[in-house]
C-alpha positions as CSV (number, residue, x, y, z in Angstrom):
1,M,208.8,199.9,141.8
2,P,205.3,199.5,140.8
3,R,206.6,196.6,138.1
4,R,208.4,195.2,141.0
5,V,205.2,194.8,142.6
6,L,203.5,193.6,139.9
7,L,206.1,190.8,140.0
8,V,205.2,189.8,143.8
9,L,201.8,189.5,142.8
10,L,201.6,187.2,139.4
11,T,203.9,184.9,141.8
12,I,202.0,184.5,144.2
13,A,198.7,183.8,141.9
14,S,201.1,181.6,140.3
15,V,201.6,179.3,143.2
16,L,198.1,179.7,144.1
17,S,196.1,179.4,141.4
18,P,196.7,175.3,140.7
19,A,194.9,174.3,143.8
20,V,192.6,176.7,143.1
21,V,191.7,175.8,140.3
22,R,191.7,172.0,141.3
23,A,189.6,172.5,144.2
24,Q,186.8,174.3,141.6
25,T,187.3,171.6,139.0
26,R,186.7,168.5,141.5
27,A,183.7,166.9,140.7
28,P,181.0,167.7,142.7
29,A,180.0,165.1,145.3
30,E,176.5,163.9,145.7
31,S,175.2,165.1,148.4
32,L,172.9,163.9,150.9
33,S,170.5,164.9,153.8
34,F,171.3,164.4,157.4
35,E,168.2,161.5,157.3
36,E,168.9,160.1,154.4
37,A,172.7,159.8,155.0
38,V,172.3,158.3,158.7
39,R,169.7,155.5,157.2
40,R,172.0,154.7,154.5
41,A,174.8,154.4,157.1
42,I,172.6,152.5,159.1
43,E,172.0,150.3,156.1
44,K,174.9,150.0,154.3
45,N,178.3,150.4,156.6
46,P,180.0,147.0,156.9
47,T,180.4,147.7,160.7
48,A,176.4,146.4,161.4
49,A,176.7,143.9,158.6
50,I,179.2,142.6,160.6
51,A,177.0,142.8,164.0
52,A,174.0,141.3,162.0
53,Q,176.3,138.4,161.9
54,D,176.4,137.7,165.3
55,I,173.1,137.5,165.4
56,L,173.2,135.2,163.0
57,R,175.6,133.1,164.8
58,A,173.9,133.3,168.4
59,E,170.5,131.6,166.4
60,A,173.0,128.8,165.1
61,L,173.8,128.3,168.4
62,L,170.2,128.1,169.8
63,Q,169.4,125.9,167.6
64,Q,172.5,123.8,168.0
65,A,171.2,123.7,171.9
66,A,167.8,123.0,171.3
67,T,168.8,119.6,169.7
68,V,168.2,118.2,172.8
69,Y,164.5,117.9,172.4
70,R,164.9,116.0,169.4
71,P,165.4,112.5,168.8
72,T,169.0,111.1,167.4
73,L,169.3,108.5,164.6
74,G,172.5,107.0,163.3
75,G,174.1,103.8,161.5
76,T,176.7,101.9,161.1
77,V,177.9,99.3,158.5
78,T,181.0,97.2,159.2
79,A,182.0,94.6,156.3
80,T,184.7,91.8,158.0
81,T,186.6,89.6,155.9
82,L,188.1,86.8,157.6
83,D,191.4,84.5,156.5
84,S,189.0,81.6,156.4
85,A,185.6,81.0,157.8
86,R,184.7,79.7,161.7
87,G,183.1,76.8,162.5
88,F,182.8,73.2,164.1
89,D,181.5,70.2,162.7
90,D,180.5,71.4,159.6
91,L,178.7,74.5,161.3
92,V,179.7,78.1,160.4
93,T,179.7,80.3,163.3
94,Q,181.7,83.2,162.0
95,P,181.4,83.7,158.1
96,R,184.9,84.6,156.1
97,T,182.9,87.6,155.0
98,Q,180.2,89.3,157.0
99,V,178.6,92.9,156.6
100,V,176.6,93.7,159.8
101,S,174.0,96.8,159.9
102,D,173.5,98.7,162.8
103,M,171.2,101.4,163.5
104,A,170.3,103.2,167.0
105,L,167.9,105.3,167.5
106,A,167.9,107.5,171.1
107,F,165.6,110.3,172.9
108,A,166.9,112.3,175.8
109,V,164.7,112.1,178.9
110,L,166.4,113.8,181.0
111,A,169.1,116.6,180.8
112,P,168.4,119.6,183.0
113,A,172.0,121.1,182.0
114,R,171.1,121.2,178.4
115,W,167.7,122.2,178.7
116,A,168.8,125.1,180.8
117,A,171.7,125.4,177.9
118,R,168.5,126.1,175.0
119,T,167.2,129.2,177.2
120,Q,170.4,130.4,177.7
121,A,171.2,130.5,174.2
122,A,167.9,132.2,173.5
123,D,169.2,135.2,175.8
124,Q,172.2,135.1,173.6
125,V,170.3,136.0,170.8
126,A,168.5,138.9,172.5
127,I,172.1,140.0,173.4
128,A,173.3,139.9,169.7
129,R,170.1,141.8,169.0
130,I,170.6,144.6,170.6
131,G,174.3,144.7,170.3
132,L,173.3,145.3,166.6
133,D,171.0,148.2,168.1
134,E,174.2,149.3,169.9
135,S,176.5,148.9,166.5
136,R,173.7,150.9,164.8
137,R,173.9,153.9,167.1
138,Q,177.3,154.7,167.2
139,I,177.7,154.3,163.1
140,A,174.7,156.9,163.1
141,I,176.7,159.0,166.1
142,A,179.9,158.8,163.5
143,T,177.6,159.8,160.5
144,A,175.7,162.6,162.5
145,Q,179.3,164.0,163.5
146,S,180.8,163.7,160.2
147,Y,178.0,165.5,158.3
148,L,178.2,167.9,161.1
149,A,181.8,168.6,160.1
150,I,181.2,169.1,156.4
151,I,178.9,172.0,157.9
152,A,181.3,173.6,160.3
153,A,184.2,173.9,157.6
154,E,182.3,174.9,154.7
155,R,180.8,177.9,156.8
156,Q,184.8,178.3,157.6
157,V,185.5,178.5,153.7
158,E,182.6,180.7,153.6
159,V,184.2,183.3,156.1
160,T,187.8,182.4,154.6
161,T,186.6,183.1,151.3
162,L,185.0,186.8,152.3
163,A,188.0,187.9,154.2
164,R,189.9,186.9,151.1
165,D,188.0,188.7,148.9
166,N,188.1,192.2,151.2
167,A,192.2,191.5,151.5
168,K,191.8,191.5,147.2
169,A,190.0,194.5,146.9
170,H,192.3,195.9,149.6
171,V,195.1,194.9,147.5
172,D,193.8,196.2,144.0
173,F,193.3,199.8,145.8
174,A,196.8,199.7,147.3
175,Q,197.7,198.8,143.4
176,A,196.0,201.3,142.3
177,R,196.9,204.3,144.5
178,L,200.8,203.5,143.8
179,D,200.2,203.4,140.5
180,A,198.5,206.7,140.7
181,G,201.4,207.7,142.7
182,A,199.8,208.6,145.7
183,G,200.2,205.5,147.6
184,S,203.0,203.7,149.4
185,R,204.7,200.2,147.9
186,L,204.5,199.5,151.9
187,N,200.8,200.2,152.3
188,L,200.7,197.8,149.0
189,L,203.2,194.4,150.8
190,R,201.0,195.0,153.6
191,A,197.7,194.3,152.0
192,V,199.5,191.4,149.7
193,Q,201.1,190.0,152.9
194,E,197.6,189.7,154.3
195,L,196.2,188.2,150.7
196,A,198.4,185.6,150.9
197,A,197.6,184.4,154.4
198,D,194.1,184.2,153.7
199,E,194.8,182.4,150.9
200,V,196.3,179.6,152.7
201,L,193.7,179.6,155.3
202,L,191.0,179.1,152.6
203,E,193.2,176.1,150.9
204,A,193.2,174.1,154.7
205,F,189.6,174.9,155.1
206,R,188.5,173.7,151.5
207,F,191.1,170.6,152.5
208,A,189.2,170.2,155.7
209,V,185.9,169.9,153.5
210,T,187.3,167.3,151.3
211,R,188.2,165.5,154.3
212,A,185.5,165.6,156.3
213,Q,183.0,164.8,153.0
214,E,185.5,161.3,152.6
215,A,184.8,160.1,156.2
216,L,181.1,160.9,155.3
217,G,181.4,158.6,152.2
218,V,183.2,155.8,153.9
219,L,180.6,155.9,156.4
220,V,177.9,155.7,154.2
221,A,179.6,152.8,152.0
222,A,179.7,154.9,149.1
223,D,182.8,154.8,146.8
224,T,183.2,158.8,146.2
225,P,183.3,161.7,148.7
226,I,179.4,162.6,150.3
227,D,178.1,166.4,150.5
228,A,175.7,167.7,153.1
229,A,172.7,169.0,151.6
230,G,171.8,171.3,154.5
231,E,172.2,172.1,157.8
232,P,170.0,169.1,160.2
233,A,167.2,171.0,162.7
234,F,167.9,168.9,165.9
235,E,164.6,169.1,168.0
236,R,164.6,170.6,171.0
237,T,164.0,168.3,174.4
238,A,162.4,168.9,177.8
239,E,164.8,167.8,180.6
240,P,163.5,164.4,181.9
241,T,162.1,164.4,184.8
242,S,162.9,160.6,186.0
243,E,165.1,158.0,184.6
244,D,163.1,156.1,182.6
245,W,165.0,158.0,179.6
246,L,167.8,155.3,180.4
247,T,165.8,152.3,178.7
248,G,166.0,154.0,175.6
249,R,169.9,154.1,175.7
250,S,171.0,150.6,173.5
251,D,174.3,150.5,175.5
252,I,172.0,150.2,179.0
253,R,169.8,147.7,177.5
254,F,172.5,146.2,176.2
255,A,174.6,146.0,179.9
256,T,170.9,144.9,182.0
257,A,170.4,142.2,179.1
258,E,173.8,141.3,179.8
259,I,172.9,141.2,183.6
260,A,170.4,138.7,183.3
261,A,171.8,136.6,180.8
262,A,174.6,135.7,183.5
263,D,172.5,135.7,186.2
264,R,170.4,133.0,184.2
265,V,173.8,131.1,183.8
266,F,174.6,130.7,187.5
267,R,170.7,130.4,188.5
268,D,170.8,126.8,186.8
269,S,174.4,126.0,188.1
270,W,172.4,123.5,190.5
271,L,171.6,121.2,187.3
272,D,174.9,120.2,187.0
273,W,174.1,117.9,189.8
274,F,171.6,115.9,188.4
275,P,171.6,112.5,186.8
276,T,171.0,112.3,183.0
277,A,169.1,109.6,181.5
278,S,168.0,108.4,177.7
279,V,166.2,105.8,176.1
280,G,167.0,104.1,172.7
281,F,166.2,101.4,170.1
282,A,169.0,99.7,168.3
283,P,168.0,96.9,165.5
284,Q,171.0,95.0,164.4
285,F,170.9,93.0,160.7
286,V,173.8,90.6,159.8
287,T,174.3,88.7,156.3
288,P,175.3,86.0,156.0
289,S,174.2,85.5,159.8
290,G,176.1,82.6,162.0
291,V,175.4,79.7,164.4
292,F,175.5,82.3,167.1
293,Q,174.5,85.5,165.0
294,P,170.8,85.8,164.0
295,S,170.4,87.5,160.8
296,R,167.8,89.8,162.5
297,T,168.0,91.4,166.3
298,W,167.2,94.4,167.9
299,R,167.5,95.8,171.5
300,G,166.3,98.9,173.7
301,F,168.0,100.3,176.4
302,V,167.8,102.7,179.2
303,S,170.5,105.0,180.2
304,L,170.9,106.7,183.3
305,S,174.3,108.7,184.3
306,I,175.0,110.2,187.4
307,P,177.7,112.5,188.6
308,V,178.9,111.5,191.9
309,L,182.6,113.0,192.0
310,D,183.9,115.6,190.0
311,G,187.1,117.5,192.2
312,G,185.2,120.3,193.0
313,S,184.9,120.8,188.9
314,R,181.5,121.9,189.1
315,R,181.9,124.4,192.2
316,A,184.2,126.5,190.6
317,T,182.8,126.5,187.7
318,R,179.3,128.3,189.2
319,R,182.2,130.4,191.3
320,L,183.3,131.4,188.0
321,R,179.5,132.3,186.6
322,G,178.9,134.1,190.1
323,V,181.8,136.7,189.1
324,A,180.9,137.0,185.5
325,V,177.2,138.1,187.2
326,D,178.9,140.4,189.7
327,T,181.3,142.0,186.5
328,A,178.0,142.5,184.4
329,R,176.5,144.3,187.1
330,S,179.8,146.8,188.0
331,Q,179.8,147.3,184.1
332,L,176.1,148.2,184.5
333,T,176.6,150.9,186.8
334,Q,179.5,152.0,184.7
335,V,177.5,152.6,182.0
336,E,174.3,154.0,184.1
337,L,177.0,156.7,185.6
338,R,178.5,157.6,182.1
339,A,175.2,157.9,180.5
340,K,173.8,160.5,183.6
341,S,176.8,162.5,183.0
342,E,177.1,162.5,179.8
343,L,173.0,164.0,179.7
344,R,174.5,166.7,182.7
345,T,177.3,167.6,180.2
346,A,175.3,168.0,177.3
347,Q,172.8,170.1,179.2
348,A,174.9,172.1,180.1
349,A,176.7,172.3,176.8
350,V,173.4,173.3,175.1
351,E,172.9,176.2,177.3
352,S,176.2,177.2,176.8
353,A,176.6,177.3,173.7
354,E,173.7,179.2,172.8
355,R,175.0,182.0,175.6
356,A,178.1,182.0,173.3
357,L,176.6,182.3,170.0
358,T,174.7,185.1,170.9
359,Q,178.0,186.6,172.2
360,A,179.9,186.0,168.8
361,R,177.2,187.1,166.6
362,F,176.6,190.5,168.4
363,G,180.9,190.8,168.1
364,S,180.7,189.6,164.2
365,Q,178.2,192.6,163.3
366,N,180.4,195.2,165.7
367,A,183.5,193.7,164.0
368,A,181.4,194.1,160.8
369,E,180.9,197.8,161.3
370,V,184.4,198.5,162.5
371,L,185.8,197.2,159.0
372,K,183.3,198.7,157.1
373,I,184.3,202.2,159.3
374,T,187.7,201.8,159.0
375,D,187.6,200.7,155.5
376,L,186.0,204.1,154.4
377,A,188.7,205.9,156.8
378,F,191.2,204.3,154.9
379,R,190.1,205.3,151.3
380,A,189.4,209.0,152.6
381,G,193.1,209.2,153.5
382,A,192.4,209.4,157.7
383,T,194.3,206.3,158.7
384,T,196.9,203.9,157.3
385,N,196.2,200.6,156.1
386,I,197.4,199.3,159.3
387,E,194.3,200.2,161.1
388,L,192.7,198.3,158.2
389,I,194.7,195.4,157.8
390,D,193.8,195.0,161.8
391,A,190.1,195.5,161.8
392,Q,190.1,192.9,158.3
393,R,191.6,190.2,160.7
394,R,189.4,191.1,163.8
395,A,186.6,190.8,161.5
396,R,187.6,187.6,159.9
397,D,188.5,186.0,163.7
398,A,184.9,187.4,164.9
399,D,183.1,185.3,162.2
400,T,185.5,182.5,162.5
401,V,184.5,182.6,166.2
402,V,180.9,182.1,165.4
403,A,181.0,179.4,163.0
404,L,182.9,177.8,165.5
405,A,180.3,178.8,168.0
406,E,177.3,177.4,165.1
407,D,179.5,174.4,165.3
408,R,179.4,174.2,169.2
409,V,175.4,174.3,169.2
410,R,174.9,171.9,166.5
411,Q,177.2,168.9,168.4
412,S,175.2,169.8,171.4
413,R,172.2,169.3,170.8
414,L,172.9,166.4,169.1
415,D,174.5,165.1,172.4
416,L,172.1,165.9,174.7
417,L,169.8,163.7,171.8
418,V,172.3,160.7,172.0
419,A,172.8,160.8,175.8
420,L,168.8,161.0,175.9
421,G,168.7,157.5,173.9
422,R,166.8,159.8,171.3
423,F,169.0,159.7,168.5
424,P,168.8,157.5,165.7
425,Q,165.0,157.6,166.5
């Protein structure tokens, strides 16, 4: 009978040991502190680089719009060959082959709509810069959450490892009693079943650690899993007395900047009715010259364009710009409502999580004491291992609840800093 039980134990060990060995022999991941992980993610994550490209694009558009303040200079060279020269009375009016070189220098002296476009482009540069801040904020939040996920998973590994060790000790004791003829095969099988369940949970939590480490590695742009070096200490924040904290959030600043930009475009719509004017100078060189074509000539010009009828196009454009302003304002209202709700929720979550953690730790202490008493009673023969297994499960569950409560406290404190616009700094 004991040999059959020993065979069962060896079978379980042979199934579980390869995974355990792989988990233990896997190359350790690089460890980063919380602050270092967030900093590296902000600096190296490709999403931030893409947002930075948006700034360069907006600056290029601004440079393009600023050309209205600079003169333009262009030239053309045209070579014409006819079948024969043209003329009369031995005078050549059009040579058979003639090269005409033109050059034109022009400057816009009146272009209100284009002048306004330059300022509007500058607004887009400012929006792109705030957009980069918002992208970095989102990257930092994702990095922080992945970092906390590693800590939570590693804490679950610690809890389950302790439960597994207790279950293994129970198996060893049951086997020793069975070998001595004082125990029962039923008690041993129950202990083996509990040990197998703990091993399964342990492998699941080990994989959760690996997955969280890989996620953090991707966020910090590392081609390797990254481990958490330690638990972050989130500062306690006082309840805000005014709504000034809203300006600290990049999403609020982004929505506000979009309103200002859209409103500027709308207010500049009246400039579309203004005329445009430009002046220029255009020299010309002809070789060979003809009778009616001197070799060197020039002309100066003033051009004035006055829009009269456009079929209602400018009015329709102005209406579209007005709709854009109203849409931007509605979006800001939505973002502000969401931000205020996030703050209230985060404040309530911190208070609730801290109360729950206190109760969870109290319950864990009681469960540990129950397990200790039950184990002593079982070894003394005063109870069956059913009570011991139940105490082991309850102790494991109580420690798991503590780990979950600790993670909830960390997450709620992070959420509060994010809601107040204080993360990342």
